[in-house]
C-alpha positions as CSV (number, residue, x, y, z in Angstrom):
1,M,-5.7,14.6,-1.1
2,D,-8.9,13.2,-2.5
3,I,-11.4,11.5,-0.2
4,V,-11.0,8.1,-2.0
5,F,-7.2,8.1,-1.4
6,K,-7.7,9.0,2.3
7,K,-10.2,6.1,2.6
8,I,-7.8,3.7,1.0
9,I,-5.0,4.8,3.4
10,K,-7.3,4.6,6.4
11,I,-8.4,1.1,5.6
12,A,-4.8,0.0,5.0
13,I,-3.7,1.5,8.4
14,I,-6.5,-0.3,10.2
15,I,-5.4,-3.6,8.5
16,A,-1.8,-2.9,9.5
17,L,-2.8,-2.3,13.1
18,L,-4.9,-5.5,13.2
19,I,-2.0,-7.5,11.7
20,L,0.5,-6.0,14.2
21,I,-1.8,-6.9,17.1
22,Y,-2.4,-10.4,15.7
23,G,1.4,-10.9,15.2
24,V,2.2,-9.8,18.7
25,I,-0.5,-12.0,20.2
26,I,0.7,-15.2,18.5
27,Q,4.4,-14.0,18.7
28,E,5.1,-14.7,15.1
29,K,8.1,-12.6,13.9
30,S,7.3,-12.9,10.2
31,I,3.8,-11.4,10.7
32,Y,4.6,-8.5,12.9
33,I,7.9,-7.6,11.2
34,G,7.4,-8.8,7.6
35,F,3.7,-8.4,7.0
36,F,3.2,-5.2,9.0
37,G,6.4,-3.7,7.5
38,G,5.2,-4.5,4.0
39,I,1.9,-2.8,4.7
40,I,3.6,0.3,6.0
41,I,6.0,0.4,3.0
42,S,3.0,0.0,0.7
43,I,1.1,2.9,2.4
44,L,4.3,5.0,2.2
45,N,4.8,4.3,-1.5
46,F,1.1,4.9,-2.3
47,Y,1.3,8.3,-0.6
48,L,4.5,9.1,-2.5
49,L,2.8,8.1,-5.8
50,I,-0.1,10.4,-5.0
51,R,2.2,13.2,-4.1
52,D,4.4,12.8,-7.2
53,T,1.4,12.5,-9.5
54,T,-0.1,15.7,-8.1
55,I,3.2,17.6,-8.5
56,S,3.5,16.2,-12.1
57,I,0.0,17.4,-13.0
58,Q,0.4,20.8,-11.5
59,S,3.9,21.6,-12.9
60,R,4.4,20.6,-16.5
61,K,8.1,21.5,-16.4
62,A,8.8,19.2,-13.4
63,G,6.5,16.5,-14.6
64,I,8.9,14.1,-16.3
65,R,11.7,14.7,-13.8
66,T,9.4,14.3,-10.8
67,G,7.8,11.2,-12.3
68,V,11.0,9.4,-13.1
69,S,12.7,10.3,-9.8
70,G,9.6,9.3,-7.8
71,Y,9.5,6.0,-9.7
72,I,13.1,5.3,-8.9
73,K,12.7,6.4,-5.3
74,R,9.7,4.1,-4.7
75,Y,11.4,1.1,-6.2
76,L,14.6,1.8,-4.1
77,I,12.4,1.7,-1.0
78,Y,11.0,-1.7,-2.1
79,I,14.5,-3.0,-2.8
80,V,15.9,-1.9,0.6
81,F,12.8,-3.2,2.5
82,L,12.9,-6.6,0.8
83,S,16.7,-6.9,1.2
84,I,16.3,-6.2,5.0
85,M,13.5,-8.8,5.2
86,M,15.7,-11.3,3.3
87,K,18.5,-10.7,5.8
88,I,16.2,-11.3,8.8
89,E,14.5,-14.5,7.5
90,F,13.0,-15.9,4.4
91,S,9.5,-16.1,6.0
92,C,9.8,-12.4,6.8
93,F,10.6,-11.8,3.1
94,L,7.5,-13.7,2.0
95,A,5.3,-12.0,4.5
96,G,6.8,-8.6,3.4
97,V,6.0,-9.3,-0.2
98,I,2.4,-10.2,0.7
99,G,2.2,-7.0,2.8
100,L,3.3,-4.9,-0.2
101,F,0.1,-6.0,-2.0
102,V,-2.3,-4.8,0.7
103,I,-2.9,-1.4,-0.9
104,K,-3.7,-3.0,-4.2
105,L,-6.1,-5.5,-2.5
106,V,-7.8,-2.6,-0.7
107,I,-8.3,-0.7,-4.0
108,I,-9.7,-3.9,-5.7
109,C,-12.1,-4.6,-2.8
110,L,-13.4,-1.0,-2.7
111,Q,-14.0,-1.1,-6.5
112,F,-15.7,-4.4,-6.3
113,L,-18.0,-3.1,-3.5
114,E,-18.7,0.0,-5.5
115,Y,-19.5,-2.2,-8.5
116,I,-21.9,-4.3,-6.5
117,K,-23.5,-1.2,-5.0
118,V,-24.1,0.4,-8.4
119,G,-25.5,-3.0,-9.7
120,F,-28.0,-3.2,-6.9
121,Q,-29.1,0.4,-7.4
122,S,-29.6,-0.1,-11.1
123,K,-31.8,-3.2,-10.5
124,K,-34.1,-1.2,-8.1
125,K,-35.0,1.2,-10.9
């Protein structure tokens, strides 16, 4: 796995642990079940996406089949997770939806920081 992907997963795990600790401290069920669960599902699906993409690139015969089955598998995980959160409580559902976006937010923030870093380096020249 690439260094960038490991960095994204590591940051998301740190965020998940901080959210879990925060949710337990304030004893808010929607935070430590919904938000933490959403982050964990987001990390799992990101890892599955990386794995499926690697397999698709390495094996052209299994490429389409792996891509489609991986896509369906990831969305089934989302559906099952959000269904469980909806059964628990609507606030858990909303927190879970927000948790599912954490990987995307980490990627956007890392790219923004890289953009700023490159901009400052080009101004120094």
